[in-house]
C-alpha positions as a LaTeX table, in Angstrom:
\begin{tabular}{lrrr}
\hline
Residue & $x$ (\AA) & $y$ (\AA) & $z$ (\AA) \\
\hline
Unk1 & 0.00 & 0.00 & 0.00 \\
Unk2 & 2.85 & 2.32 & 0.62 \\
Unk3 & 6.60 & 2.35 & 0.56 \\
Unk4 & 7.97 & 2.47 & 4.07 \\
Unk5 & 11.64 & 3.29 & 3.85 \\
Unk6 & 13.74 & 5.31 & 6.25 \\
Unk7 & 17.31 & 5.73 & 7.32 \\
Unk8 & 18.09 & 6.29 & 10.94 \\
Unk9 & 21.05 & 6.59 & 13.26 \\
Unk10 & 23.08 & 3.50 & 14.04 \\
Unk11 & 22.16 & 2.25 & 17.47 \\
Unk12 & 25.34 & 1.34 & 19.31 \\
Unk13 & 25.32 & $-1.14$ & 22.14 \\
Unk14 & 27.92 & $-1.73$ & 24.81 \\
Unk15 & 28.79 & $-5.37$ & 24.61 \\
Unk16 & 30.43 & $-7.99$ & 26.73 \\
Unk17 & 33.25 & $-10.19$ & 25.56 \\
Unk18 & 30.94 & $-12.12$ & 23.20 \\
Unk19 & 28.74 & $-9.23$ & 22.17 \\
Unk20 & 25.48 & $-9.81$ & 24.04 \\
Unk21 & 24.34 & $-8.07$ & 27.20 \\
Unk22 & 26.40 & $-7.04$ & 30.20 \\
Unk23 & 24.68 & $-8.54$ & 33.22 \\
Unk24 & 24.71 & $-12.32$ & 32.92 \\
Unk25 & 25.73 & $-14.93$ & 30.39 \\
Unk26 & 23.18 & $-14.68$ & 27.56 \\
Unk27 & 20.71 & $-17.36$ & 26.56 \\
Unk28 & 22.08 & $-17.97$ & 23.06 \\
Unk29 & 19.47 & $-19.68$ & 20.88 \\
Unk30 & 22.19 & $-21.83$ & 19.30 \\
Unk31 & 22.73 & $-23.45$ & 22.69 \\
Unk32 & 19.06 & $-24.49$ & 22.73 \\
Unk33 & 19.18 & $-26.33$ & 19.42 \\
Unk34 & 18.69 & $-23.56$ & 16.86 \\
Unk35 & 20.44 & $-24.25$ & 13.54 \\
Unk36 & 20.20 & $-20.87$ & 11.81 \\
Unk37 & 20.47 & $-22.12$ & 8.24 \\
Unk38 & 17.25 & $-20.44$ & 7.04 \\
Unk39 & 15.69 & $-23.85$ & 6.29 \\
Unk40 & 15.36 & $-25.67$ & 9.62 \\
Unk41 & 12.40 & $-24.77$ & 11.84 \\
Unk42 & 14.04 & $-23.05$ & 14.80 \\
Unk43 & 10.75 & $-22.27$ & 16.57 \\
Unk44 & 11.18 & $-25.04$ & 19.20 \\
Unk45 & 14.69 & $-23.82$ & 20.02 \\
Unk46 & 13.50 & $-20.23$ & 20.48 \\
Unk47 & 10.64 & $-21.48$ & 22.66 \\
Unk48 & 13.08 & $-23.45$ & 24.84 \\
Unk49 & 15.45 & $-20.49$ & 25.11 \\
Unk50 & 12.60 & $-18.16$ & 26.05 \\
Unk51 & 11.28 & $-20.61$ & 28.64 \\
Unk52 & 14.70 & $-20.86$ & 30.27 \\
Unk53 & 15.20 & $-17.10$ & 30.27 \\
Unk54 & 11.71 & $-16.26$ & 31.48 \\
Unk55 & 11.98 & $-18.77$ & 34.33 \\
Unk56 & 15.38 & $-17.54$ & 35.49 \\
Unk57 & 15.98 & $-15.04$ & 38.27 \\
Unk58 & 18.56 & $-12.29$ & 38.40 \\
Unk59 & 19.26 & $-8.92$ & 36.87 \\
Unk60 & 19.04 & $-8.21$ & 33.17 \\
Unk61 & 18.63 & $-11.46$ & 31.23 \\
Unk62 & 19.49 & $-11.55$ & 27.52 \\
Unk63 & 18.20 & $-13.78$ & 24.74 \\
Unk64 & 20.90 & $-13.72$ & 22.06 \\
Unk65 & 20.14 & $-14.11$ & 18.34 \\
Unk66 & 23.68 & $-14.14$ & 16.92 \\
Unk67 & 24.92 & $-12.66$ & 13.67 \\
Unk68 & 25.80 & $-14.78$ & 10.67 \\
Unk69 & 22.65 & $-16.90$ & 10.86 \\
Unk70 & 19.11 & $-16.82$ & 9.48 \\
Unk71 & 16.59 & $-18.36$ & 11.85 \\
Unk72 & 13.36 & $-19.67$ & 10.33 \\
Unk73 & 10.49 & $-19.27$ & 12.78 \\
Unk74 & 6.87 & $-20.32$ & 12.60 \\
Unk75 & 4.45 & $-18.26$ & 14.75 \\
Unk76 & 5.92 & $-18.14$ & 18.27 \\
Unk77 & 4.41 & $-16.87$ & 21.53 \\
Unk78 & 6.78 & $-15.24$ & 24.01 \\
Unk79 & 4.60 & $-15.13$ & 27.10 \\
Unk80 & 5.19 & $-13.76$ & 30.58 \\
Unk81 & 5.25 & $-12.75$ & 33.25 \\
Unk82 & 8.93 & $-13.53$ & 33.67 \\
Unk83 & 10.72 & $-13.78$ & 36.99 \\
Unk84 & 13.08 & $-10.98$ & 35.99 \\
Unk85 & 11.70 & $-7.49$ & 35.40 \\
Unk86 & 14.51 & $-6.74$ & 32.94 \\
Unk87 & 14.44 & $-8.90$ & 29.80 \\
Unk88 & 16.62 & $-8.16$ & 26.78 \\
Unk89 & 16.33 & $-9.69$ & 23.31 \\
Unk90 & 19.28 & $-8.75$ & 21.12 \\
Unk91 & 18.87 & $-9.55$ & 17.43 \\
Unk92 & 22.11 & $-9.43$ & 15.47 \\
Unk93 & 21.26 & $-12.18$ & 12.97 \\
Unk94 & 18.17 & $-12.55$ & 10.77 \\
Unk95 & 14.77 & $-13.93$ & 11.73 \\
Unk96 & 12.52 & $-15.02$ & 8.85 \\
Unk97 & 8.90 & $-16.15$ & 8.66 \\
Unk98 & 7.87 & $-19.33$ & 6.80 \\
Unk99 & 7.94 & $-19.11$ & 3.02 \\
Unk100 & 4.60 & $-20.91$ & 2.51 \\
Unk101 & 1.14 & $-20.33$ & 3.95 \\
Unk102 & 0.84 & $-24.00$ & 4.95 \\
Unk103 & 3.92 & $-23.71$ & 7.14 \\
Unk104 & 2.19 & $-21.10$ & 9.31 \\
Unk105 & $-0.13$ & $-23.80$ & 10.67 \\
Unk106 & $-3.48$ & $-22.20$ & 9.90 \\
Unk107 & $-5.24$ & $-19.03$ & 8.82 \\
Unk108 & $-6.40$ & $-17.88$ & 12.26 \\
Unk109 & $-2.99$ & $-16.62$ & 13.37 \\
Unk110 & $-3.16$ & $-13.09$ & 14.81 \\
Unk111 & 0.56 & $-12.46$ & 14.74 \\
Unk112 & 3.90 & $-14.04$ & 13.95 \\
Unk113 & 6.12 & $-13.13$ & 16.91 \\
Unk114 & 3.76 & $-12.46$ & 19.80 \\
Unk115 & 4.89 & $-10.95$ & 23.11 \\
Unk116 & 2.39 & $-10.75$ & 25.97 \\
Unk117 & 2.57 & $-9.87$ & 29.67 \\
Unk118 & 6.31 & $-9.18$ & 29.52 \\
Unk119 & 7.32 & $-6.12$ & 31.53 \\
Unk120 & 10.70 & $-4.41$ & 31.18 \\
Unk121 & 11.36 & $-5.88$ & 27.73 \\
Unk122 & 14.09 & $-4.43$ & 25.49 \\
Unk123 & 14.20 & $-5.65$ & 21.88 \\
Unk124 & 17.10 & $-4.25$ & 19.88 \\
Unk125 & 20.12 & $-5.02$ & 17.71 \\
Unk126 & 21.31 & $-4.52$ & 14.16 \\
Unk127 & 19.72 & $-7.67$ & 12.75 \\
Unk128 & 16.69 & $-8.12$ & 10.51 \\
Unk129 & 13.17 & $-9.43$ & 11.07 \\
Unk130 & 11.56 & $-10.50$ & 7.78 \\
Unk131 & 7.82 & $-11.26$ & 7.89 \\
Unk132 & 7.65 & $-12.35$ & 4.21 \\
Unk133 & 4.32 & $-10.60$ & 4.08 \\
Unk134 & 3.56 & $-11.17$ & 0.41 \\
Unk135 & 2.08 & $-14.55$ & 1.38 \\
Unk136 & $-0.79$ & $-13.03$ & 3.37 \\
Unk137 & $-1.43$ & $-10.05$ & 5.58 \\
Unk138 & $-1.34$ & $-9.96$ & 9.37 \\
Unk139 & 0.70 & $-8.47$ & 12.22 \\
Unk140 & 4.40 & $-9.35$ & 12.37 \\
Unk141 & 5.36 & $-8.20$ & 15.88 \\
Unk142 & 2.59 & $-8.00$ & 18.48 \\
Unk143 & 3.27 & $-6.67$ & 21.99 \\
Unk144 & 0.30 & $-7.06$ & 24.33 \\
Unk145 & $-0.11$ & $-6.06$ & 27.99 \\
Unk146 & 3.63 & $-5.39$ & 28.25 \\
Unk147 & 4.82 & $-2.38$ & 30.24 \\
Unk148 & 8.15 & $-0.53$ & 30.14 \\
Unk149 & 8.92 & $-1.80$ & 26.65 \\
Unk150 & 11.88 & $-0.58$ & 24.58 \\
Unk151 & 12.41 & $-1.19$ & 20.84 \\
Unk152 & 15.43 & 0.20 & 19.02 \\
Unk153 & 17.80 & $-0.20$ & 16.11 \\
Unk154 & 16.12 & $-3.10$ & 14.31 \\
Unk155 & 15.39 & $-3.53$ & 10.61 \\
Unk156 & 11.85 & $-4.91$ & 10.16 \\
Unk157 & 10.81 & $-5.78$ & 6.60 \\
Unk158 & 7.86 & $-7.21$ & 4.67 \\
Unk159 & 5.39 & $-7.64$ & 7.51 \\
Unk160 & 2.20 & $-9.49$ & 6.64 \\
Unk161 & 0.28 & $-6.51$ & 8.08 \\
Unk162 & 1.34 & $-4.10$ & 10.83 \\
Unk163 & 5.09 & $-4.29$ & 11.30 \\
Unk164 & 4.82 & $-3.50$ & 15.02 \\
Unk165 & 1.53 & $-3.56$ & 16.94 \\
Unk166 & 1.34 & $-2.17$ & 20.50 \\
Unk167 & $-1.78$ & $-3.44$ & 22.27 \\
Unk168 & $-2.65$ & $-2.38$ & 25.85 \\
Unk169 & 0.95 & $-1.45$ & 26.65 \\
Unk170 & 2.20 & 1.32 & 28.97 \\
Unk171 & 5.58 & 3.02 & 29.02 \\
Unk172 & 6.87 & 2.26 & 25.50 \\
Unk173 & 10.03 & 3.69 & 23.93 \\
Unk174 & 10.66 & 3.22 & 20.19 \\
Unk175 & 13.76 & 4.65 & 18.52 \\
Unk176 & 15.85 & 4.20 & 15.41 \\
Unk177 & 13.74 & 1.55 & 13.69 \\
Unk178 & 14.08 & 0.98 & 9.96 \\
Unk179 & 10.90 & $-0.43$ & 8.41 \\
Unk180 & 10.55 & $-1.38$ & 4.75 \\
Unk181 & 7.59 & $-2.74$ & 2.78 \\
Unk182 & 6.65 & $-2.82$ & $-0.93$ \\
Unk183 & 4.70 & 0.12 & $-2.30$ \\
Unk184 & 1.87 & $-2.15$ & $-3.48$ \\
Unk185 & 1.43 & $-4.06$ & $-0.22$ \\
Unk186 & $-2.23$ & $-3.87$ & 0.87 \\
Unk187 & $-2.12$ & $-2.90$ & 4.55 \\
Unk188 & 1.41 & $-2.79$ & 5.92 \\
Unk189 & 1.34 & $-0.15$ & 8.66 \\
Unk190 & 4.56 & 0.76 & 10.41 \\
Unk191 & 3.75 & 0.99 & 14.12 \\
Unk192 & 0.14 & 0.74 & 15.29 \\
Unk193 & $-0.84$ & 1.55 & 18.88 \\
Unk194 & $-4.19$ & 0.65 & 20.42 \\
Unk195 & $-5.25$ & 0.82 & 24.07 \\
Unk196 & $-1.75$ & 2.00 & 24.99 \\
Unk197 & $-0.35$ & 4.98 & 26.91 \\
Unk198 & 2.95 & 6.75 & 27.55 \\
Unk199 & 4.35 & 5.86 & 24.12 \\
Unk200 & 7.43 & 7.72 & 22.85 \\
Unk201 & 8.55 & 7.27 & 19.23 \\
Unk202 & 11.78 & 8.93 & 18.05 \\
Unk203 & 13.74 & 8.75 & 14.78 \\
Unk204 & 11.28 & 6.57 & 12.97 \\
Unk205 & 9.38 & 6.47 & 9.69 \\
Unk206 & 5.61 & 6.00 & 9.35 \\
Unk207 & 3.17 & 5.70 & 12.22 \\
Unk208 & $-0.56$ & 5.34 & 12.76 \\
Unk209 & $-2.82$ & 5.17 & 15.80 \\
Unk210 & $-5.72$ & 2.77 & 15.45 \\
Unk211 & $-7.94$ & 1.23 & 14.50 \\
Unk212 & $-9.79$ & 2.41 & 17.61 \\
Unk213 & $-13.18$ & 0.92 & 18.40 \\
Unk214 & $-12.87$ & $-2.08$ & 16.11 \\
Unk215 & $-15.76$ & $-4.54$ & 16.50 \\
Unk216 & $-17.60$ & $-2.05$ & 18.71 \\
Unk217 & $-14.91$ & $-2.04$ & 21.40 \\
Unk218 & $-14.26$ & 0.80 & 23.86 \\
Unk219 & $-10.59$ & 1.74 & 23.54 \\
Unk220 & $-8.23$ & 4.48 & 24.66 \\
Unk221 & $-4.89$ & 5.73 & 23.41 \\
Unk222 & $-3.17$ & 8.53 & 25.28 \\
Unk223 & 0.17 & 10.20 & 25.98 \\
Unk224 & 1.73 & 9.35 & 22.62 \\
Unk225 & 4.69 & 11.50 & 21.52 \\
Unk226 & 6.39 & 11.34 & 18.11 \\
Unk227 & 9.56 & 13.31 & 17.40 \\
Unk228 & 12.00 & 13.53 & 14.49 \\
Unk229 & 10.02 & 11.14 & 12.27 \\
Unk230 & 9.70 & 11.08 & 8.48 \\
Unk231 & 6.95 & 9.96 & 6.10 \\
Unk232 & 8.05 & 9.36 & 2.49 \\
Unk233 & 5.65 & 8.42 & $-0.33$ \\
Unk234 & 3.08 & 7.04 & 2.10 \\
Unk235 & $-0.66$ & 6.95 & 1.57 \\
Unk236 & $-1.09$ & 8.51 & 5.03 \\
Unk237 & 1.34 & 10.34 & 7.28 \\
Unk238 & 0.49 & 10.91 & 10.94 \\
Unk239 & $-2.86$ & 9.20 & 11.30 \\
Unk240 & $-5.43$ & 8.59 & 14.04 \\
Unk241 & $-7.95$ & 6.02 & 12.86 \\
Unk242 & $-11.30$ & 5.15 & 14.41 \\
Unk243 & $-13.89$ & 2.55 & 13.47 \\
Unk244 & $-17.64$ & 3.35 & 13.34 \\
Unk245 & $-19.59$ & 1.84 & 16.22 \\
Unk246 & $-16.75$ & 1.92 & 18.72 \\
Unk247 & $-16.13$ & 4.25 & 21.65 \\
Unk248 & $-13.24$ & 5.65 & 23.67 \\
Unk249 & $-10.73$ & 8.43 & 23.14 \\
Unk250 & $-7.35$ & 9.44 & 21.72 \\
Unk251 & $-5.84$ & 12.30 & 23.68 \\
Unk252 & $-2.58$ & 14.00 & 24.67 \\
Unk253 & $-0.92$ & 13.09 & 21.36 \\
Unk254 & 1.92 & 15.25 & 20.03 \\
Unk255 & 3.88 & 15.30 & 16.76 \\
Unk256 & 7.20 & 17.20 & 16.76 \\
Unk257 & 9.78 & 17.76 & 14.04 \\
Unk258 & 8.08 & 15.50 & 11.51 \\
Unk259 & 8.92 & 15.52 & 7.79 \\
Unk260 & 6.31 & 14.65 & 5.15 \\
Unk261 & 7.46 & 13.88 & 1.60 \\
Unk262 & 4.86 & 13.05 & $-1.06$ \\
Unk263 & 2.42 & 11.78 & 1.56 \\
Unk264 & $-1.12$ & 11.39 & 0.24 \\
Unk265 & $-2.76$ & 12.46 & 3.52 \\
Unk266 & $-0.08$ & 14.19 & 5.62 \\
Unk267 & $-2.21$ & 14.61 & 8.77 \\
Unk268 & $-5.22$ & 12.32 & 8.81 \\
Unk269 & $-7.84$ & 11.77 & 11.52 \\
Unk270 & $-10.86$ & 9.68 & 10.64 \\
\hline
\end{tabular}
């Protein structure tokens, strides 16, 4: 539907002697059976690594997705709450969705990589997350009921639908994301926020708020701040979207230092 391309600052991370985290030895997915050849289903290995991390106690715990590998993942649920209130996922390699619809395991899948009830989550790195969205259209990254969430530095491409979807989250920081999708993709939003508050988005390209009130629901979005963002050749720029029949509110939303280039609807509220 629109071309979502942006260039942002390089997010630099202080690393330990092997390049992941600085608090404890990371939970490297390779140590849990991941192959990383782009062909083998690494979903079970990621599930095992997440289970071990989420059940561990301590300070900041890191799930490491190392460089030099492509990890093929079917839809995976990363569910909390975790014992630690500081969870770090560092993506330096590539994560790719299945290349066929049949491999997804059904048509009723809401999202591909689904995070729920995980507080204090940081997802960052210089790697790539490829949703291979031309197969069908749904959310790639879903974060639900997760507070104090931080996303930075990642390259997210070809989502089936919304590249990042924030649902009922509070205290979210998004910075330096690079999101790319084909210009003829039917509904590939950048970041969508619904039922969320205290959301800060900096150095990012393409954002929408909605759809609020879908299926007659009562929803609220508030305290959303966007700064230093660009919109290039998009159908819509800064958008707040509502659905007839729903109720709720969108309030205390600010846009600062935004750049709009060839946007069909630069500021759009419907």
